[in-house]
VMD Tcl script that draws the C-alpha trace (Angstrom):
set ca {
  {-18.61 -15.93 10.22}
  {-16.47 -19.04 9.81}
  {-18.89 -21.10 11.93}
  {-21.82 -19.91 9.82}
  {-20.06 -20.98 6.61}
  {-19.26 -24.43 8.01}
  {-22.86 -24.86 9.17}
  {-24.21 -23.95 5.72}
  {-21.76 -26.31 4.00}
  {-22.65 -29.19 6.34}
  {-26.37 -28.63 5.84}
  {-25.97 -28.76 2.07}
  {-23.78 -31.84 2.31}
  {-26.36 -33.68 4.44}
  {-29.13 -32.69 2.03}
  {-27.16 -34.05 -0.90}
  {-25.61 -37.10 0.75}
  {-28.25 -38.14 3.28}
  {-27.48 -39.35 6.82}
  {-23.75 -39.79 7.49}
  {-24.10 -43.24 9.07}
  {-25.84 -44.67 6.04}
  {-23.80 -46.45 3.39}
  {-23.93 -44.40 0.22}
  {-24.05 -45.52 -3.39}
  {-23.98 -42.67 -5.91}
  {-24.64 -42.69 -9.59}
  {-22.11 -40.80 -11.76}
  {-24.69 -38.03 -12.19}
  {-25.17 -37.70 -8.42}
  {-21.43 -37.69 -7.86}
  {-20.94 -34.90 -10.39}
  {-23.66 -32.86 -8.65}
  {-21.95 -33.28 -5.28}
  {-18.57 -32.28 -6.70}
  {-20.08 -29.28 -8.49}
  {-21.93 -28.12 -5.36}
  {-18.83 -28.52 -3.18}
  {-16.70 -26.51 -5.60}
  {-19.38 -23.82 -5.85}
  {-19.61 -23.46 -2.07}
  {-15.84 -23.36 -1.73}
  {-15.50 -20.64 -4.37}
  {-18.36 -18.68 -2.81}
  {-16.68 -18.80 0.60}
  {-13.41 -17.62 -0.90}
  {-15.08 -14.73 -2.74}
  {-16.96 -13.63 0.39}
  {-13.74 -13.72 2.39}
  {-11.94 -11.67 -0.28}
  {-14.74 -9.06 -0.25}
  {-14.54 -8.78 3.54}
  {-10.76 -8.35 3.45}
  {-10.95 -5.73 0.68}
  {-13.59 -3.79 2.61}
  {-11.45 -3.89 5.74}
  {-8.29 -2.68 4.02}
  {-10.21 0.00 2.09}
  {-11.71 1.45 5.27}
  {-8.31 1.49 6.96}
  {-6.73 3.17 3.94}
  {-9.37 5.91 3.91}
  {-8.76 6.76 7.57}
  {-4.98 6.66 7.54}
  {-3.10 9.88 8.21}
  {-0.09 9.11 6.02}
  {-0.01 11.12 2.83}
  {1.87 11.12 -0.46}
  {4.78 13.54 -0.24}
  {4.42 16.56 -2.54}
  {7.78 17.88 -3.68}
  {8.07 21.68 -4.06}
  {8.93 23.09 -7.46}
  {10.84 26.09 -6.14}
  {13.98 27.48 -7.74}
  {17.19 27.74 -5.71}
  {16.15 31.06 -4.19}
  {12.79 29.66 -3.10}
  {14.47 26.60 -1.59}
  {16.90 28.81 0.32}
  {14.06 31.00 1.61}
  {12.28 27.91 2.91}
  {15.41 26.45 4.51}
  {16.38 29.72 6.23}
  {12.90 30.17 7.74}
  {12.55 26.48 8.64}
  {15.84 26.57 10.56}
  {15.02 29.87 12.31}
  {11.53 28.95 13.56}
  {12.55 26.88 16.64}
  {14.36 29.97 18.01}
  {11.47 32.39 17.46}
  {9.13 30.79 20.00}
  {5.42 29.97 19.97}
  {2.25 30.60 21.98}
  {-1.27 29.39 22.56}
  {-4.11 31.39 20.98}
  {-7.90 31.32 21.19}
  {-10.38 32.55 18.58}
  {-12.78 34.17 21.02}
  {-15.79 34.00 18.69}
  {-15.24 30.26 18.12}
  {-14.02 29.04 21.50}
  {-15.50 25.58 20.90}
  {-12.88 24.90 18.21}
  {-10.40 27.75 17.96}
  {-7.56 26.96 20.37}
  {-4.13 26.27 18.88}
  {-0.40 26.55 19.28}
  {1.18 28.90 16.73}
  {4.62 30.29 16.00}
  {5.40 33.88 16.95}
  {6.52 34.31 13.33}
  {3.67 36.16 11.61}
  {5.36 36.62 8.21}
  {5.82 40.39 8.55}
  {2.17 40.89 9.57}
  {2.64 42.41 12.99}
  {0.02 41.44 15.60}
  {-1.75 39.21 13.08}
  {-2.82 36.57 15.59}
  {-4.06 39.20 18.04}
  {-6.18 40.77 15.31}
  {-7.43 37.45 13.92}
  {-8.45 36.02 17.28}
  {-10.58 39.08 17.95}
  {-12.42 38.67 14.65}
  {-10.54 41.38 12.78}
  {-9.32 39.19 9.91}
  {-11.71 37.47 7.47}
  {-14.27 36.82 10.18}
  {-16.85 35.71 7.57}
  {-14.44 33.05 6.30}
  {-14.36 31.38 9.72}
  {-18.16 31.61 9.87}
  {-18.42 29.79 6.52}
  {-16.12 27.00 7.68}
  {-18.05 26.63 10.91}
  {-21.37 26.52 9.04}
  {-20.51 24.09 6.26}
  {-17.92 21.81 7.87}
  {-19.74 18.89 9.45}
  {-17.65 17.77 12.45}
  {-15.77 14.51 11.78}
  {-17.41 14.13 8.34}
  {-16.33 16.93 5.98}
  {-13.00 16.78 4.14}
  {-11.59 20.27 3.47}
  {-8.94 21.37 0.96}
  {-7.53 24.76 1.93}
  {-6.03 26.56 -1.08}
  {-3.62 29.35 -0.17}
  {-3.15 28.22 3.43}
  {-0.59 30.96 4.15}
  {0.64 30.39 7.75}
  {-2.39 28.25 8.59}
  {-5.12 30.27 10.37}
  {-8.06 28.69 8.54}
  {-6.34 25.30 8.17}
  {-5.89 25.00 11.92}
  {-9.43 26.21 12.53}
  {-11.39 23.77 10.36}
  {-8.74 21.08 10.89}
  {-9.69 20.95 14.57}
  {-13.15 19.53 13.79}
  {-13.20 18.31 10.16}
  {-12.68 14.69 9.16}
  {-9.51 15.65 7.22}
  {-7.98 18.99 6.26}
  {-5.38 19.47 3.53}
  {-3.51 22.75 3.16}
  {-1.75 23.95 0.00}
  {0.69 26.90 0.04}
  {3.07 28.07 -2.73}
  {5.06 30.74 -0.85}
  {8.15 28.97 0.59}
  {8.37 31.26 3.65}
  {4.65 31.03 4.49}
  {4.77 27.27 3.87}
  {7.61 26.88 6.36}
  {5.56 28.67 9.04}
  {2.36 26.74 8.22}
  {4.25 23.46 8.35}
  {5.69 24.43 11.74}
  {2.27 25.44 13.08}
  {0.79 22.11 11.98}
  {3.55 20.24 13.80}
  {3.02 22.32 16.96}
  {-0.53 20.91 17.17}
  {0.33 17.34 16.22}
  {-0.21 16.05 19.78}
  {-3.82 17.28 19.89}
  {-6.64 14.79 19.33}
  {-7.17 16.22 15.84}
  {-3.49 16.87 15.08}
  {-3.10 13.78 12.91}
  {-5.96 14.82 10.62}
  {-4.31 17.95 9.17}
  {-1.45 18.34 6.72}
  {0.05 21.03 4.50}
  {1.95 20.65 1.23}
  {3.87 23.09 -0.99}
  {2.01 23.70 -4.22}
  {0.14 26.04 -6.49}
  {-3.18 25.59 -8.29}
  {-3.70 26.96 -11.80}
  {-5.49 26.27 -15.06}
  {-3.35 24.33 -17.59}
  {-3.20 27.33 -19.91}
  {-1.87 29.52 -17.08}
  {0.95 27.23 -15.99}
  {4.34 28.91 -16.20}
  {6.89 30.94 -14.26}
  {5.87 34.15 -12.51}
  {8.26 36.35 -10.55}
  {6.71 38.36 -7.72}
  {8.28 41.36 -6.04}
  {7.56 42.37 -2.45}
}
mol new
graphics top color blue
foreach p $ca { graphics top sphere $p radius 0.5 }
foreach p [lrange $ca 0 end-1] q [lrange $ca 1 end] { graphics top cylinder $p $q radius 0.2 }
display resetview
């Protein structure tokens, strides 16, 4: 690119100035034209270089895996629930699972903590939990192209599934206990080829007129 710019500039200079070994006598008008052309070419080169640099940094920014941290808006009880589960998870253990109907994508490491849903992973991997949801993700997620936002990630079954072949997958979960497990499951798969393309954040989605405090009882 640099060589091409220099070649263009030299060609224009020769056209304006004539042969280099010939003594040159310029009128004021000719001199002003040469100065104007030189400045124009210099500015053009600078602008092209700026555009190339911006394009490069923009493409790198789009592909980066670092995300803006989303801070949870839990009360003290919610924060304590998250902390207690987060600290307990390393002692609960984990295992490798396979979604038998989607063996091409569905192989992950998951925590043995199933958030009080006994045998959840055994049921889900056999197609006994929201099977049509996995079919929809498989149908409409173009591998390495589609960006997916997973609202209500829970402990991460669908997030891990489409995250293994999407371009990027973002999970959102409001429940502090479920979020702790989902976060742990995401980290368990971080060393996979697709592990850096998935993330989960604590949050809740609502219409502006519905924003407020709601207390749920189990």
